[in-house]
C-alpha distance (Angstrom), angle and dihedral (degrees) to the residues before:
residue distance angle dihedral
M1 . . .
P2 3.84 . .
S3 3.79 117.9 .
V4 3.80 119.5 -91.2
R5 3.81 90.7 -111.4
F6 3.82 90.9 51.9
Q7 3.82 91.4 46.7
W8 3.79 91.8 53.4
R9 3.80 94.6 47.6
C10 3.79 92.6 48.4
G11 3.80 98.6 38.9
Y12 3.82 90.5 -116.7
K13 3.82 112.6 176.8
L14 3.79 119.7 -143.2
Q15 3.76 116.9 -132.4
H16 3.80 97.7 -149.9
G17 3.78 99.5 91.3
K18 3.77 124.3 -136.3
K19 3.78 95.5 -19.3
N20 3.79 90.2 85.4
V21 3.80 97.0 51.6
E22 3.78 131.0 75.9
G23 3.78 118.6 -55.7
P24 3.80 142.2 92.3
H25 3.81 90.4 -89.3
S26 3.79 95.1 51.4
T27 3.80 113.9 131.7
L28 3.80 92.0 -153.2
P29 3.84 109.9 114.0
E30 3.80 115.4 -119.5
D31 3.79 93.6 -116.4
E32 3.80 90.6 54.0
F33 3.81 90.5 46.2
F34 3.80 89.5 54.6
D35 3.80 92.2 44.0
A36 3.80 91.6 52.9
V37 3.81 94.5 47.3
E38 3.80 91.7 45.3
T39 3.78 91.4 51.5
G40 3.79 91.7 47.3
L41 3.80 91.6 52.0
E42 3.81 91.0 48.8
K43 3.81 91.1 52.7
I44 3.82 92.1 48.6
E45 3.81 90.4 50.0
E46 3.81 91.9 49.1
D47 3.81 90.8 50.8
M48 3.79 91.1 48.3
Q49 3.80 93.0 50.7
L50 3.81 90.4 50.4
R51 3.82 92.4 49.7
F52 3.80 90.7 48.7
K53 3.82 92.5 51.3
L54 3.80 91.8 48.6
R55 3.78 91.1 49.1
L56 3.78 92.1 50.9
Q57 3.78 90.9 49.0
S58 3.80 92.0 52.9
Q59 3.83 91.2 41.2
I60 3.79 90.8 -131.0
S61 3.81 90.2 133.2
Q62 3.81 90.9 64.7
T63 3.79 89.2 79.7
L64 3.81 88.7 63.9
V65 3.77 107.7 31.3
N66 3.79 92.9 56.8
V67 3.79 94.0 53.0
P68 3.82 106.2 81.9
H69 3.78 102.4 52.4
E70 3.77 96.2 37.1
A71 3.79 94.1 44.2
V72 3.79 98.5 45.5
A73 3.80 94.4 81.6
E74 3.80 91.8 57.4
G75 3.78 105.1 19.4
E76 3.79 133.1 85.7
E77 3.79 92.6 -89.1
A78 3.81 89.9 65.9
R79 3.80 93.4 60.4
E80 3.78 116.6 104.4
E81 3.80 90.6 -124.1
F82 3.80 92.8 61.1
G83 3.78 110.2 108.8
T84 3.81 94.6 16.3
G85 3.81 99.0 83.9
A86 3.80 88.8 -131.8
E87 3.79 93.7 134.3
A88 3.83 92.9 47.3
Q89 3.80 97.4 51.2
S90 3.80 94.6 93.7
H91 3.80 92.4 55.5
A92 3.82 120.8 103.7
L93 3.82 90.6 -122.5
W94 3.81 95.5 53.4
P95 3.85 98.7 93.8
E96 3.82 89.1 53.6
I97 3.81 93.2 43.6
D98 3.80 93.3 50.1
R99 3.82 93.5 45.0
V100 3.81 95.9 47.0
C101 3.81 92.8 45.7
K102 3.81 91.4 53.1
E103 3.82 91.7 46.2
Q104 3.79 92.7 49.1
L105 3.81 93.0 46.1
H106 3.80 88.6 53.8
K107 3.81 90.3 50.8
A108 3.81 91.7 47.2
R109 3.80 89.9 53.9
E110 3.80 93.5 49.9
G111 3.78 116.4 97.8
V112 3.79 124.8 -122.7
G113 3.80 96.9 -124.7
Q114 3.78 100.4 52.9
D115 3.80 123.8 119.3
G116 3.81 94.4 -12.3
N117 3.79 89.9 -76.7
G118 3.79 95.6 169.3
W119 3.81 102.8 -108.1
Q120 3.81 112.9 157.5
I121 3.79 123.6 -168.4
F122 3.83 112.2 -125.3
A123 3.82 102.5 167.3
D124 3.80 129.8 35.0
E125 3.79 111.4 172.7
G126 3.80 112.6 156.2
E127 3.80 108.3 -74.0
I128 3.82 91.8 1.8
K129 3.81 118.8 90.1
M130 3.81 119.2 174.8
Y131 3.79 128.1 -169.9
K132 3.80 135.6 -174.4
R133 3.78 140.5 -171.4
E134 3.79 112.6 -151.5
E135 3.80 110.5 -128.9
E136 3.79 132.4 158.7
V137 3.82 127.7 -167.7
N138 3.80 117.8 -165.7
G139 3.79 89.2 -17.0
M140 3.82 94.3 -52.3
V141 3.80 122.0 119.1
M142 3.82 110.5 -116.7
D143 3.79 101.6 163.8
P144 3.83 113.9 172.0
L145 3.80 108.7 -130.0
K146 3.80 129.1 -159.1
A147 3.81 126.9 -174.3
Y148 3.79 134.1 -174.9
H149 3.79 125.3 -160.3
S150 3.79 137.6 167.1
V151 3.81 116.1 -148.4
K152 3.79 126.5 -170.3
G153 3.78 125.2 -144.0
V154 3.81 103.3 23.8
T155 3.81 138.5 81.2
A156 3.78 130.8 -124.5
R157 3.78 90.9 -109.6
E158 3.79 93.1 52.0
M159 3.79 91.5 50.2
C160 3.81 92.4 50.1
H161 3.80 92.6 41.9
Y162 3.81 92.9 61.1
F163 3.81 92.1 42.9
F164 3.81 93.1 50.4
M165 3.81 105.0 38.8
P166 3.83 110.8 86.0
E167 3.82 95.5 -150.1
F168 3.81 90.3 71.8
R169 3.79 99.5 42.1
N170 3.78 96.6 92.0
D171 3.81 89.0 57.6
W172 3.81 95.3 63.6
E173 3.83 107.7 15.3
T174 3.80 102.3 82.5
T175 3.81 99.1 -171.7
L176 3.81 96.2 47.9
E177 3.80 115.0 121.7
D178 3.79 100.6 168.6
C179 3.80 137.3 -2.8
T180 3.80 119.0 -166.1
I181 3.80 126.1 -175.3
L182 3.81 103.2 -137.8
E183 3.79 93.5 -177.4
K184 3.77 136.6 0.8
I185 3.79 99.7 -142.5
S186 3.81 90.7 176.9
A187 3.80 137.9 -34.9
D188 3.82 90.5 -81.4
T189 3.82 98.2 36.8
L190 3.81 125.9 60.2
L191 3.80 136.5 171.0
F192 3.82 114.0 -139.0
L193 3.77 141.2 -170.0
Q194 3.79 106.1 -159.6
T195 3.80 122.8 -172.7
H196 3.80 121.9 -163.4
K197 3.77 128.2 -153.3
R198 3.76 116.1 -98.1
I199 3.80 114.1 -106.9
W200 3.80 109.9 -163.6
P201 3.02 130.1 -96.6
A202 3.83 90.7 21.3
S203 3.80 118.7 78.5
Q204 3.79 118.8 -107.2
R205 3.81 113.8 -90.9
D206 3.77 136.4 -150.1
A207 3.81 135.4 176.2
Q208 3.78 135.3 -154.1
F209 3.79 111.2 -155.9
W210 3.77 145.1 145.9
S211 3.79 120.2 -120.8
H212 3.79 124.3 -156.4
M213 3.82 129.0 -174.5
R214 3.80 115.6 -157.5
K215 3.79 139.6 176.8
I216 3.82 112.8 -133.3
N217 3.80 116.5 -144.3
D218 3.80 103.0 168.9
G219 3.79 132.9 70.7
L220 3.81 94.7 17.8
E221 3.78 119.8 164.8
P222 3.84 113.8 -109.3
D223 3.82 95.0 -106.4
T224 3.82 96.1 43.1
R225 3.82 115.9 116.9
D226 3.80 93.5 -167.4
M227 3.80 142.3 -28.4
W228 3.79 131.9 -140.5
V229 3.80 131.7 177.5
V230 3.78 138.0 -168.6
C231 3.80 116.2 -155.1
N232 3.82 123.2 -168.4
N233 3.79 122.2 -171.5
S234 3.79 133.3 171.8
T235 3.77 117.7 -113.7
E236 3.79 138.1 179.1
Y237 3.80 91.3 -152.3
A238 3.82 107.5 134.0
K239 3.80 86.6 -3.0
Q240 3.78 111.9 -138.4
E241 3.79 122.4 -155.7
S242 3.79 120.9 -127.2
K243 3.77 113.4 -83.6
N244 3.81 93.1 -121.1
G245 3.81 96.0 28.7
K246 3.82 91.3 -123.4
C247 3.82 105.7 82.1
V248 3.78 124.6 115.1
R249 3.79 107.7 -131.1
I250 3.77 117.1 -127.9
F251 3.79 123.6 -155.2
L252 3.76 118.4 -143.2
T253 3.77 144.4 176.2
V254 3.81 115.8 -166.9
I255 3.78 136.2 168.1
L256 3.79 128.3 -173.5
A257 3.82 107.6 -166.4
C258 3.81 117.5 -173.5
Q259 3.80 133.4 -177.2
T260 3.81 127.9 -168.9
H261 3.80 115.0 -138.6
L262 3.81 124.7 -168.9
P263 3.83 127.7 -157.2
D264 3.81 120.0 -78.2
G265 3.77 110.0 -91.2
Y266 3.79 95.0 23.4
V267 3.81 111.2 155.4
K268 3.78 117.6 -146.6
G269 3.78 111.0 -105.8
Q270 3.78 96.0 30.9
P271 3.81 114.6 127.9
L272 3.80 114.2 -98.0
S273 3.77 132.3 -149.3
R274 3.80 127.1 -168.1
D275 3.80 88.4 -102.7
D276 3.82 86.8 69.0
L277 3.82 94.6 57.1
T278 3.80 128.8 94.2
C279 3.80 121.5 174.6
K280 3.80 116.7 -158.4
V281 3.80 108.8 -152.9
T282 3.80 128.8 -161.7
Y283 3.80 117.2 -177.0
C284 3.82 121.6 -173.2
S285 3.78 127.5 178.1
V286 3.78 142.7 169.5
V287 3.81 116.3 -172.2
N288 3.78 127.3 -173.9
P289 3.83 103.8 -158.2
G290 3.80 90.5 -150.2
G291 3.79 92.9 -132.8
W292 3.76 142.1 40.3
A293 3.80 122.9 -71.7
P294 3.82 128.7 160.3
A295 3.81 107.8 -81.6
S296 3.79 96.4 -141.5
A297 3.80 92.6 47.3
L298 3.81 92.9 47.3
R299 3.80 92.0 50.1
A300 3.79 90.9 47.3
V301 3.82 90.0 52.2
Y302 3.80 95.8 51.0
K303 3.80 91.9 43.7
R304 3.79 86.8 58.7
E305 3.81 99.9 35.8
Y306 3.81 105.9 41.2
P307 3.82 96.4 64.4
K308 3.81 89.3 45.5
F309 3.80 90.7 50.5
L310 3.81 93.8 50.7
K311 3.81 93.2 46.6
R312 3.81 91.5 45.8
F313 3.80 94.4 48.9
T314 3.82 97.5 44.2
G315 3.81 90.6 44.1
Y316 3.80 89.0 52.2
V317 3.82 91.7 52.7
I318 3.82 91.9 48.6
D319 3.80 89.9 51.2
Q320 3.81 93.5 48.3
C321 3.81 94.3 48.3
K322 3.80 103.9 38.7
D323 3.83 97.2 93.6
K324 3.79 97.8 32.5
P325 3.81 134.3 88.0
I326 3.81 114.5 -87.9
M327 3.80 112.7 -95.1
F328 3.80 118.4 -151.9
């Protein structure tokens, strides 16, 4: 029998039925499960890098990357209501959105060494620090994760803009297959159905969640110029079935909290360049995979993938913003 890595590369199909796919009765050893998922993720990333290079060469991407900074002055993001939730407050989901955003902001602001709360560092790569708390519910890994990063040359609003706006998601989210806006609740609040590519031997996943972008005006640190957050949370509101009827639905709660810091001694009104900007990023997530997967393999995957995701996303934002006017 060829190795799992060879099978994935060559599209080899196992003849042992469902025993070799995801599930508590799978006969696939955990190390082979991890090897297969790792190889699948590598192939997806390679394909994405190739597509991105081809798009740059043909200059197709220019139709997208020029949108945010040129459109802000006239678009919905320029309106005073954007980032306040004012236009979403009449929606049935608003009480939940407001409550979850406040809860997640509180958690993002909490430290990782307070009250012996069990946070363990699992990645320390320069400015990136990542922590986890190992938790399982009904045998499924649901480890809360928290990451800190410091990014030069961009603002909090720019970072959140590219995380929130769906037209950019395919550029930095490697596993994304399809992203559908089910409802535009308001300019700063959207309801999504997001389908991810299948990575053998795991089942294909999708998620239905609302996403809200908000400006934070209270509790700012003394040297913070501004603060923006994006909060995503699963919902069964207007429950939508999977597009292919076969996906396992994941349940997630995510917050990206970003603060813009300016140099010491900066005087309001002075001209700014991108060299003056530092964005402090806090990223928190809890994901219920919706189905069984080997705990050790799943933890090995996120230990490898989460730092790559954060570096890829923040690097993407830096690249998109470097030649554009600063957006606060």
